[in-house]
C-alpha positions in Angstrom: 0.0 0.0 0.0 1.2 3.5 -0.7 1.1 5.7 2.3 1.0 9.5 2.2 2.4 10.0 5.8 3.8 8.3 8.8 3.1 8.6 12.5 5.8 7.1 14.6 4.7 7.0 18.2 6.0 5.9 21.6 3.5 3.9 23.5 4.0 4.1 27.3 2.5 7.3 28.8 1.9 8.7 25.2 -0.9 6.5 24.1 -1.5 4.3 27.1 -1.3 4.9 30.9 1.3 2.3 31.5 5.1 1.7 31.7 7.2 -0.8 29.8 7.9 -2.9 32.9 4.3 -2.9 34.3 3.6 -6.5 33.2 6.6 -7.6 35.2 5.5 -5.6 38.3 2.0 -7.1 38.0 3.4 -10.6 37.8 6.0 -10.1 40.5 4.7 -7.3 42.7 7.6 -7.7 45.1 9.9 -6.3 42.4 7.9 -3.0 42.0 10.4 -0.8 43.8 13.4 -2.2 42.0 11.7 -2.0 38.6 10.5 1.6 39.3 14.1 2.5 40.2 15.4 1.0 36.9 12.7 2.8 35.0 13.4 6.1 36.6 17.1 5.9 35.9 16.5 4.9 32.3 14.0 7.7 31.6 16.3 10.2 33.2 19.1 8.9 30.9 21.2 7.9 33.9 21.5 4.3 32.4 20.9 3.1 28.9 17.9 1.1 27.8 20.3 -1.8 27.2 21.6 -1.6 30.7 18.0 -1.4 32.1 17.0 -4.5 30.1 20.2 -6.3 31.3 19.3 -5.6 35.0 15.7 -6.7 34.8 16.0 -10.5 34.0 18.4 -10.9 37.0 15.6 -9.5 39.2 12.9 -11.9 37.9 12.5 -15.4 39.4 11.4 -16.6 35.9 10.7 -15.1 32.5 7.1 -14.0 31.9 4.8 -16.5 30.1 2.1 -15.7 27.6 -0.5 -16.6 30.2 1.1 -14.1 32.7 1.1 -11.4 30.0 -2.5 -12.2 29.2 -3.4 -11.9 32.9 -1.8 -8.5 33.0 -3.6 -7.4 29.9 -6.9 -8.7 31.1 -6.6 -6.8 34.3 -4.9 -3.6 33.1 -4.9 -3.0 29.3 -6.0 0.5 28.6 -5.3 3.3 26.2 -5.9 7.0 26.5 -9.3 8.0 25.1 -9.5 8.0 21.3 -6.2 6.0 20.6 -7.9 3.0 18.8 -10.0 5.5 16.8 -6.9 7.5 15.9 -5.1 4.4 14.7 -8.1 3.4 12.6 -8.4 7.0 11.3 -4.8 6.9 10.2 -5.2 3.6 8.5 -8.3 4.6 6.7 -6.7 7.9 5.5 -3.5 6.3 4.1 -1.3 7.2 7.0 1.0 4.5 8.2 0.9 4.2 12.0 4.0 2.8 13.7 4.3 1.9 17.3 8.0 2.7 18.1 8.5 2.1 21.8 10.8 0.7 24.6 7.8 -1.4 25.6 8.3 -5.1 25.0 7.6 -7.1 21.9 5.7 -9.7 24.0 3.3 -7.1 25.2 2.3 -6.2 21.6 2.3 -9.8 20.4 -0.4 -10.6 23.0 -2.2 -7.2 22.5 -2.7 -8.1 18.8 -3.4 -11.7 19.4 -6.2 -10.7 21.8 -7.5 -8.1 19.4 -7.1 -5.3 21.9 -5.9 -2.7 19.3 -6.6 -2.2 15.6 -3.9 -4.0 13.7 -0.8 -1.9 12.7 1.7 -3.3 10.2 4.8 -2.1 12.0 5.8 -2.3 15.6 9.2 -1.5 16.9 9.6 -2.7 20.5 12.1 -4.1 23.0 12.9 -7.8 22.9 13.2 -8.1 26.7 9.9 -10.1 26.6 9.2 -12.0 23.4 7.1 -15.0 22.8 8.1 -17.5 20.1 4.7 -19.1 19.9 2.6 -15.9 19.7 2.0 -16.7 16.0 1.5 -13.2 14.6 5.0 -11.7 14.5 4.2 -9.7 11.3 3.7 -6.6 13.5 7.1 -6.7 15.1 9.6 -5.9 12.4 12.0 -3.6 14.2 13.7 -3.8 17.5 14.3 -1.1 20.1 17.4 -2.2 22.1 18.6 1.3 22.7 16.8 4.6 22.4 18.9 5.5 19.4 17.0 2.7 17.5 13.8 4.7 17.4 14.9 7.3 14.8 16.6 4.5 12.8 13.4 2.5 12.8 11.4 5.5 11.7 13.9 6.5 9.0 14.0 2.9 7.7 10.3 2.7 7.4 10.1 6.1 5.9 12.5 5.1 3.2 11.0 1.7 2.6 7.5 3.3 2.1 8.8 6.4 0.2 7.4 8.8 2.7 9.0 12.3 2.6 10.5 13.9 5.7 7.7 16.5 5.8 5.1 13.8 6.1 6.4 12.3 9.3 4.9 12.9 12.8 6.8 11.8 15.9 5.1 11.4 19.2 7.0 10.9 22.5 7.1 12.0 26.1 10.4 11.4 27.9 14.2 11.5 27.7 14.0 8.1 26.0 12.5 9.9 23.0 15.2 12.5 22.8 17.2 11.0 20.0 13.9 10.4 18.1 13.0 14.1 18.4 16.5 15.3 17.6 16.5 13.2 14.4 13.0 14.5 13.5 14.1 18.1 14.0 17.1 17.4 11.7 14.9 16.2 8.8 
């Protein structure tokens, strides 16, 4: 499909009232303080996303399962008002909507498997939690292992779909989106 524009958006706290480590806190509530500390250091750019995602598995007694992610989503999935409608509007108007986030791939694998959001063709997310048997990996084509990956992902998709720089909208909310905004301002 030919797209006339691209929206590349962060997810956590931009489109949904949640953080990237919330499914872990939900599953392992005793880790909430430690996870909050890692998240605060990451969003303040005191540690890199890579360092944050290296610390977290060492805290967890076991990796999250699809069932645990589903339990989290069943209890807590929410978006800010109008987000699903906005995604649908973009799609119906030839605007490519890309989720480009430090949130985890497993979160989005299960969100789409459960039909909680309108389908988007491209998701860039962190591989900290990823399910091999989720089935529909067509959504997750790009990885966000460091925050510098967000602009690279947007630029790659922009070029792949022949979308001009003046037709790109970037949405973000924290220090983790700084490189994305800096790149956007440069184009």
